[in-house]
N, C-alpha and C positions, 0 to 999 in steps of 0.2 A: 151239471153241477150248479148248485144254487149258492152264489157268492153274495154275501151281504156286506155292504160297505160299513166301515166303522164310523162313528159320529165325527171323528176328527177329519176323516176323508170327505164326508158330506159337507162339512163346514169349511173346507179349504178355501184360501183366497182365489185359487183358480176356478173353483166352482161358484162362489158367491160374487166374485169381483173384488179387486183390491180396494176400490173406493168405498166399499161397504164395511171393511174390516177396520175397527178402531185400534186394536192392539194385536198385532200379528206376532204371537209368541213363537211361531215356527221359523221366523227369519233369524238368521245368524247375527250376532253382535260382535263387532270387532273391539278388542280391548284397546283402551287409549294408549297412545305412545307417550314417551317421556316428554316430547316436545309439546303435546297437547296438554299435559298436566301442568306444565310451566312453573309458575311461582309457587304452586302448592307444595312442591318438593323442597323448595328453598327454605321454607319455614318449619320443616320437620327437624326434630332433634334425634340423634342416634343414642340408643341405650345399649350398653355392653353389660351382659350378665353371664354368670357361669351356669352351665346346665346343672340342674339338681340343687341349686342354691336356694 
Protein backbone atom coordinates (compact mmCIF):
# COMPACT_ATOMS: atom_id res chain seq x y z
CA UNK A 1 0.00 0.00 0.00
CA UNK A 2 1.39 3.41 -1.01
CA UNK A 3 0.41 5.89 1.69
CA UNK A 4 1.19 9.54 0.91
CA UNK A 5 1.36 11.96 3.80
CA UNK A 6 -0.78 15.09 3.60
CA UNK A 7 1.02 18.48 3.69
CA UNK A 8 -0.30 19.22 7.19
CA UNK A 9 1.28 15.98 8.42
CA UNK A 10 4.62 16.73 6.76
CA UNK A 11 4.75 20.22 8.29
CA UNK A 12 3.70 19.15 11.76
CA UNK A 13 5.61 20.55 14.76
CA UNK A 14 6.70 17.02 15.64
CA UNK A 15 8.27 16.68 12.18
CA UNK A 16 9.91 20.12 11.89
CA UNK A 17 10.54 20.90 15.55
CA UNK A 18 8.55 23.29 17.75
CA UNK A 19 11.31 25.95 17.67
CA UNK A 20 10.86 26.35 13.89
CA UNK A 21 7.07 26.88 14.01
CA UNK A 22 6.05 30.53 14.36
CA UNK A 23 2.25 30.13 14.58
CA UNK A 24 1.09 26.65 15.48
CA UNK A 25 -2.58 26.64 14.51
CA UNK A 26 -2.88 22.99 15.51
CA UNK A 27 -2.49 23.79 19.22
CA UNK A 28 -5.64 24.18 21.23
CA UNK A 29 -6.55 27.53 22.77
CA UNK A 30 -8.24 27.83 26.11
CA UNK A 31 -10.99 30.38 26.41
CA UNK A 32 -10.30 33.14 28.93
CA UNK A 33 -11.92 32.83 32.32
CA UNK A 34 -14.01 35.60 33.88
CA UNK A 35 -11.16 36.29 36.30
CA UNK A 36 -8.75 36.83 33.39
CA UNK A 37 -11.14 39.25 31.69
CA UNK A 38 -11.21 41.30 34.87
CA UNK A 39 -12.28 44.92 34.57
CA UNK A 40 -13.27 44.58 30.92
CA UNK A 41 -16.57 43.11 32.08
CA UNK A 42 -17.21 45.85 34.64
CA UNK A 43 -17.40 48.50 31.90
CA UNK A 44 -20.00 46.69 29.78
CA UNK A 45 -23.60 47.82 29.77
CA UNK A 46 -26.47 45.37 29.41
CA UNK A 47 -29.13 45.92 26.76
CA UNK A 48 -32.60 44.41 27.12
CA UNK A 49 -34.61 44.08 23.92
CA UNK A 50 -37.60 42.03 22.87
CA UNK A 51 -37.17 39.36 20.24
CA UNK A 52 -38.59 40.46 16.90
CA UNK A 53 -38.75 44.13 17.88
